Each structure stands twice: as structure tokens, then as C-alpha cells.
C-alpha positions in Angstrom: 40.1 28.4 78.5 38.5 25.3 80.1 36.2 25.5 83.1 35.1 22.5 85.2 32.0 22.3 87.4 31.8 20.0 90.5 28.3 18.9 91.8 28.1 17.5 95.4 25.5 14.8 96.5 25.0 14.9 100.2 24.1 11.4 101.6 23.8 10.6 105.3 25.7 7.3 106.1 26.4 7.5 109.8 25.4 4.3 111.5 24.4 6.2 114.6 22.3 8.6 112.6 18.7 8.5 113.9 17.4 8.8 110.4 19.2 5.7 109.1 16.1 3.7 109.0 14.1 6.5 107.5 13.1 6.5 103.9 15.3 9.0 102.1 14.0 10.7 98.9 16.8 12.4 97.0 15.9 15.7 95.5 17.1 17.1 92.1 20.8 18.0 91.8 21.6 21.6 92.6 23.7 23.4 89.9 27.2 24.6 90.9 28.0 28.4 90.6 31.7 27.9 91.5 33.9 28.7 88.5 37.4 27.0 88.5 40.0 28.0 85.8 41.8 24.9 84.6 43.9 26.3 81.7 44.0 29.2 79.3 45.7 30.1 76.0 46.2 33.7 74.8 47.2 35.2 71.5 48.1 38.9 71.5 49.0 41.5 74.1 45.7 41.8 75.9 44.9 40.7 79.4 41.4 39.4 80.5 39.7 37.9 83.5 36.2 36.4 83.9 34.0 37.4 86.8 30.5 36.3 87.8 28.6 33.1 88.3 28.4 30.0 86.0 25.3 27.7 85.7 25.8 24.1 84.8 27.7 20.9 85.8 29.7 20.2 82.6 33.1 21.5 81.8 33.2 24.1 79.0 35.5 26.2 76.9 35.0 30.0 76.8 36.5 31.9 73.8 36.9 35.7 74.3 38.0 38.0 71.4 38.7 41.6 72.0 37.6 43.7 69.0 37.8 47.5 68.4 34.8 49.5 69.3 33.7 53.1 69.1 35.6 54.0 72.3 39.1 55.3 72.8 41.9 52.9 71.9 44.9 52.2 74.1 48.4 51.6 73.0 50.7 49.0 74.6 53.5 50.3 76.9 56.6 51.3 74.8 59.9 49.5 75.3 63.0 51.8 75.6 66.4 50.6 74.5 69.7 52.4 74.8 71.7 54.6 77.3 69.8 57.1 79.4 66.5 57.4 81.1 64.4 58.5 78.3 60.6 58.2 78.3 57.9 58.0 75.6 54.2 58.7 76.2 51.5 57.9 73.6 48.6 60.2 74.5 46.0 59.2 72.0 45.2 56.8 69.1 43.0 57.4 66.1 39.7 55.5 65.9 40.8 53.8 62.7 44.2 52.7 64.0 45.3 49.2 63.2 47.7 47.1 65.3 51.3 47.8 64.1 54.8 48.4 65.4 56.4 51.8 65.5 60.1 52.3 66.1 61.4 55.8 67.2 65.1 56.6 67.0 66.5 59.6 68.8 68.9 61.4 66.5 69.8 64.4 68.6 69.3 64.8 72.3 69.5 68.6 72.0 70.9 70.9 74.6 69.5 71.5 78.1 68.1 75.0 78.9 70.7 77.3 80.5 70.2 80.5 82.5 70.6 83.8 80.8 73.7 85.6 82.2 75.1 89.1 82.3 78.7 90.0 83.1 78.4 92.8 85.6 81.7 94.4 86.5 83.3 91.5 88.4 80.4 89.2 89.0 77.8 87.4 86.8 74.1 88.0 87.2 72.3 84.8 86.2 68.5 84.4 85.8 67.0 82.0 88.3 64.6 80.6 85.7 66.6 78.7 83.0 65.6 79.0 79.3 64.3 81.8 77.1 62.4 83.4 80.0 65.7 84.9 81.2 66.0 86.9 77.9 63.1 89.1 79.1 65.1 90.4 82.0 66.0 94.1 81.8 68.1 96.3 84.1 67.8 100.1 84.2 69.8 102.6 86.2 68.7 106.0 87.5 71.5 108.4 88.5 70.6 110.4 91.6 73.8 112.4 91.6 74.6 116.0 92.6 77.7 117.8 91.3 79.4 120.5 93.5 82.2 122.5 91.8 85.5 122.4 93.7 87.9 125.4 93.6 90.2 123.4 91.3 90.7 122.9 87.6 93.2 120.9 85.6 96.3 122.8 84.6 97.5 120.5 81.9 96.1 117.8 79.6 95.4 114.5 81.4 95.9 111.7 79.0 93.3 108.9 78.9 94.4 105.9 80.9 96.6 107.8 83.3 95.8 107.1 87.0 98.9 108.3 88.8 100.0 112.0 89.0 102.9 113.8 90.5 102.8 117.4 91.6 101.0 119.7 93.9 98.7 120.9 91.1 96.8 117.6 91.5 96.1 118.2 95.2 92.3 118.7 95.3 91.9 117.9 98.9 92.2 114.1 98.7 92.7 112.2 101.9 95.9 110.1 102.3 95.8 106.3 102.2 97.1 104.3 105.1 97.2 101.0 103.4 97.1 99.4 99.9 93.4 100.0 99.6 91.5 103.2 98.7 90.6 105.1 101.9 87.0 105.2 103.0 87.0 109.0 102.8 88.4 109.2 99.2 86.8 111.9 97.1 84.1 111.0 94.6 84.8 113.4 91.7 84.3 113.7 88.0 85.5 116.2 85.5 83.1 118.8 84.0 81.5 117.5 80.8 82.8 114.0 81.4 80.5 111.3 82.9 82.9 108.9 84.7 82.9 109.1 88.5 86.4 108.6 90.1 87.8 108.0 93.5 90.6 110.4 94.3 93.2 109.9 97.1 96.9 110.4 97.7 99.8 108.1 98.7 103.0 109.1 100.4 105.9 107.7 98.4 109.6 108.6 98.5 109.1 111.7 100.6 106.3 113.2 98.6 102.6 112.7 97.9 101.6 110.9 94.7 98.0 111.4 93.6 95.8 108.6 92.4 92.5 108.3 90.4 90.4 105.1 90.1 89.2 104.3 87.5 91.7 105.9 85.1 90.0 108.5 82.8 88.7 106.9 79.6 89.0 110.2 77.7 91.6 112.9 77.4 90.8 115.6 80.0 91.9 119.0 78.6 93.5 121.8 80.6 91.2 124.2 82.5 88.6 121.5 83.1 86.7 122.0 86.4 86.8 119.3 89.1 83.4 118.5 90.5 82.7 116.7 93.8 80.0 114.0 93.4 77.4 113.0 96.0 74.2 110.9 95.8 73.5 107.3 94.7 71.8 105.2 92.1 68.5 103.4 91.8 68.5 100.2 89.8 65.3 98.4 88.6 65.3 94.8 87.5 62.2 93.5 85.6 61.1 90.4 83.6 58.1 92.2 82.2 55.8 91.0 85.0 57.7 91.4 88.2 59.8 94.5 89.0 62.5 94.6 91.7 63.9 98.0 92.8 67.2 98.5 94.5 67.7 102.0 96.0 70.6 103.7 97.9 73.1 101.9 95.7 76.6 103.6 95.3 79.0 100.8 94.4 78.9 97.5 92.5 79.3 95.8 95.9 76.1 97.5 97.2 74.1 96.2 94.3 75.5 92.7 94.2 74.9 92.3 98.0 71.2 93.4 97.6 70.7 91.1 94.7 72.1 88.1 96.5 70.0 88.9 99.6 66.5 89.3 98.1 66.2 88.9 94.4 63.7 86.3 93.1 64.7 87.0 89.5 68.5 86.6 89.4 71.3 85.1 91.4 74.9 86.3 91.7 77.6 84.0 90.5 81.0 84.9 91.8 82.5 86.2 95.0 80.8 89.3 96.5 83.8 90.9 98.4 84.1 94.2 100.1 87.2 94.8 98.0 88.7 98.4 98.5 91.7 97.9 96.3 91.8 100.0 93.1 89.2 98.5 90.8 87.5 96.7 93.7 83.7 96.4 93.6 83.4 98.2 97.0 85.0 101.4 95.7 83.6 101.5 92.1 80.6 103.6 91.4 77.9 101.8 89.2 79.5 102.2 85.8 76.4 101.2 83.9 74.3 103.9 82.2 71.0 103.1 80.6 69.7 106.6 80.2 70.3 108.6 77.0 73.5 110.7 77.4 76.2 112.4 75.4 79.8 111.4 75.3 82.4 114.1 75.4 82.6 116.2 72.2 85.5 115.8 69.8 86.5 119.0 68.1 88.8 119.9 65.2 88.9 123.5 66.4 92.5 124.1 67.3 91.9 126.7 70.0 92.7 126.4 73.7 89.6 128.5 74.5 87.2 125.8 73.1 86.4 123.3 75.9 83.2 121.7 74.4 79.5 122.5 74.2 77.5 124.0 77.0 74.2 123.0 78.5 73.9 119.6 76.8 70.6 117.9 77.4 69.8 114.6 75.6 66.2 113.6 74.9 65.3 110.3 76.5 64.3 108.9 73.1 67.4 110.1 71.3 68.9 107.6 68.8 72.5 106.4 69.0 74.3 108.6 66.5 77.1 111.0 65.8 75.9 114.7 65.8 78.2 116.7 63.6 78.5 120.5 63.8 80.3 122.3 61.0 81.0 126.1 60.8 79.4 127.6 57.7 80.1 131.3 58.1 79.0 134.4 59.9 75.4 135.4 60.4 74.0 138.9 59.6 74.2 139.6 63.4 77.9 138.8 63.4 77.7 135.5 65.2 78.8 132.1 63.8 76.4 129.8 61.9 76.8 126.1 62.2 75.2 123.2 60.2 73.9 120.4 62.3 73.5 116.8 61.1 73.0 113.4 62.7 73.8 109.9 61.5 70.2 108.9 62.2 68.4 112.3 62.4 69.8 113.6 59.1 70.1 117.3 58.4 68.8 119.5 61.2 68.2 123.3 61.4 71.4 125.4 61.7 72.7 126.5 65.1 74.2 129.9 66.0 77.0 130.6 68.4 75.9 131.6 71.8 72.2 130.8 71.1 70.6 127.8 72.9 69.8 125.1 70.3 66.7 122.9 70.8 65.8 121.6 67.3 67.0 118.0 67.5 67.4 115.1 69.9 70.1 117.0 71.8 69.9 120.5 73.2 73.1 122.5 73.6 74.8 125.9 73.3 77.9 126.6 71.2 80.0 128.9 73.3 81.5 132.0 71.7 85.3 131.7 71.4 87.4 134.6 72.6 91.1 135.1 71.7 93.3 134.4 74.7 94.6 137.5 76.3 98.2 138.6 75.7 98.5 136.8 72.4 101.6 137.5 70.3 100.2 136.1 67.0 100.7 138.3 64.0 99.4 138.5 60.5 100.9 140.2 57.5 100.4 140.5 53.8 102.7 140.9 50.8 101.4 142.1 47.5 103.2 141.4 44.2 101.6 143.2 41.3 101.9 142.1 37.7 103.7 144.5 35.3 101.4 147.0 33.6 101.6 149.9 31.2 101.2 153.4 32.4 97.7 153.5 30.8 96.5 150.5 32.8 95.0 151.1 36.3 95.8 149.2 39.4 93.2 146.6 40.7 90.9 147.9 43.5 92.1 145.6 46.3 92.4 146.5 50.0 94.2 144.3 52.5 93.4 146.3 55.6 92.5 145.7 58.3 93.9 142.3 58.8 92.5 140.4 61.8 93.3 137.0 63.3 90.4 134.6 64.0 90.2 132.6 67.3 91.0 129.4 65.4 93.9 130.8 63.4 96.9 128.6 62.8 100.3 129.0 61.1 99.7 129.0 57.3 100.2 131.0 54.1 97.2 132.0 52.0 97.8 133.1 48.4 95.2 135.2 46.4 95.6 135.7 42.7 93.7 138.5 40.9 92.8 138.2 37.3 90.8 140.4 35.0 87.1 139.7 34.9 86.3 137.8 31.6 83.9 139.4 29.2 80.2 138.6 29.5 80.2 136.5 26.3 83.1 134.3 27.5 82.4 130.6 27.1 85.1 129.5 29.4 
């Protein structure tokens, strides 16, 4: 760049000046300190300005070169090309970096973070914080329910999936419906040994009452199963591992969804929260979710009407998910039944005995003793066909009396064949 300096000589020349006839002695010229930029040339991407005073009257060229030092280097601003509003920030340069050009090409824009979601019986619970943080959310349910036995039991098998019944044997004191929805006073019931809570009511159709259940039983309900009236509520806890939100006094899905929408800082409800009282509606459906360890109804191959399942079932909170199989292995010395017990995870467990509380595994229970139904007309008989023998040969010592039916007896024929005991040295 070229810098010029201007020196000014101050001379009095006014003809009316009183000192015009005086003898003027000019002093030495004063140097200029006013720097004026005339032109500049620049190579590179740096930017520089000069500041301060300049001494002298002659024009001069000032050459400035920026060289690397021991301090932090600074990169030039990046240039972004393409669609979108991307940004690139260079946060640091190495001390030994040399000037060069870098080109970055975006190959995959990736996917934006989305909120974790849970389909919850008609609505969706979505984490308010998007991304992986939503995966830490956990929901637990505590059942604060009380069962009161009603003076009713099923008279016949109720097939799974059946929700409409015809006949006075299904009148358990349900209130009648006055519209298409479930009445507010509908019974909350469940069947003994079955976990599902139902709404029970009746509808007047074609000159008679038709009895309804909602939801339909997911399992077959055998005859002689006691009907239990249910009261109480649920407590639900929602936690992300740091913050825990508790919702108490909840009975239906609607109750829980409304509380979540009103005050949850962890999740939001996506979907309509409606006080729907139609069958299957969220305002008449007990919380179906169970997070506690529990047992599903037992499945039995015992073909006896007297067997209705195990008694006094208590599941340990830390029980694994598995099938627990009980197999009859014979009679004990005391006359009771002996049963082997094995779990898919627990493996072989100590044997159980009929009528004796069992507490040696993840599930405690009692196997009820089976009694033959009164007034049975079942019969058992035996026919003996002896092989021909000489008069010198004796008859085998076989006694077929008394013959007794077991409680699990079914129609069948059993054939026993008697043969002479082989000699001790037989190699067969």
C-alpha cells in the first residue's frame, strides 16, 4: 500500500495584517502524523488495517505479511452449496496446519429423532423428549382390587370369545341398559381363577333379557366357576429412571389417559380421549395391563368334571416366564397323589402332593383332591380267559377284586397277559 504525507507551511499574507512589515523568521517544518491510504493490493484471504501515527513527509509503501505463529490458527468461513440449510463449524486447527482446501460431501442426511411410542388400548402414549431418552420410560401397574364372591356360579361351559348369553342362569344381578352404551351401574366381575375384569349388564330384546359381558372372556370358563364382584382401583407409575410420576385412583383406560394428558411431563397422549361407554370403550374398560408376576389359568388333561384348577396360587415377584408342568406319578405311602413339578426355566423341582400346600418353586399352590361325583353310574368289569392246562398244572395266583374306578376314569379296555416267569439263567 502507498501512503502520502502532506506538510503545511503557514505564511501570513494579509495586507491589513499588522505584522506585514515585521521581519518573519520561518521555523523548521513540522512533520505530519496524518496517514492517508492511497491504494492497496492484497494476496490471500486475510484482512488487515493499519492504526497509529506516521512520522515523515514522504510517501511510502508498507508491506505486511501474515505468518503463522505459536498461537491458535483460524480457518476461513466455509462455503455451503446445495439444497437445505446445513452448517459446518471448524472448531480448531492444528499448530502445524498448512493452507489447503477441504471439500466435504454429505452422503446421508440420516433420520431425525422421533419420540418413543406405546400403543395403549385405544390411544398412543408418546415420550415428550424425542430420541433414545424415551426408551428409558417404564410403566408399572399395581392392582388394588378386592373380590367379593357372589351367590352365583356358571352352570355350563362359557366358550372363549362369547359376550352374549341367553337364559336366566346368566342373571347375576346385572342392571339393565337404557341405551346403546354400558350402564353406569354395570357390575364389575371376574370369574374365579381368571384375571380378566368384565362389565356385566343386560339388554331387553324381543320380549326377554339378553345378558352381556365386556370384554368377552379370553379363556374358556368351565361350569361351576364362581362369579366374583370386583371393587377397587389401580395405581400406575411412570418413570424415566430419574423422575417418577404416580397416578392413583385409576379404574378405566379413560381415567389414566385423562390424568396423563393433564399433568404428565414425561409423555403425551396422541389420539382422542373420549368418555366412550360403548362396549370396548375406554370409559368402561378396566386397565387391562398387568406388570406384576401372575399365573394364567391352568390347562389340564385330567378329564374329570371335579377338577377346576389349582388352589391358593401365589406367584413370586421374581418368577420367570415359563410353563410349570405337573404330572401324576403315583400314590404316596400315605395314600395321596404324588406329582412331579418341572418348569421351562426352573427345571425339575421337588415333587408335590395332593392336598398339601406346595412352596418349593417360583409358584406356590395346592393341588385339590378329586372326589368322584355323587350318583355316578360308571361301572367296571373284568373277563378272564385262561390258557388250557393239564390237570397237573396249577392256576396262576391272580385276584381281580376289588375293582374300583378312579376319579379320572374314562371308557377304555385294558388287557393284561400272564406268562410264566422265566428261569433265573434266562438270557432273554
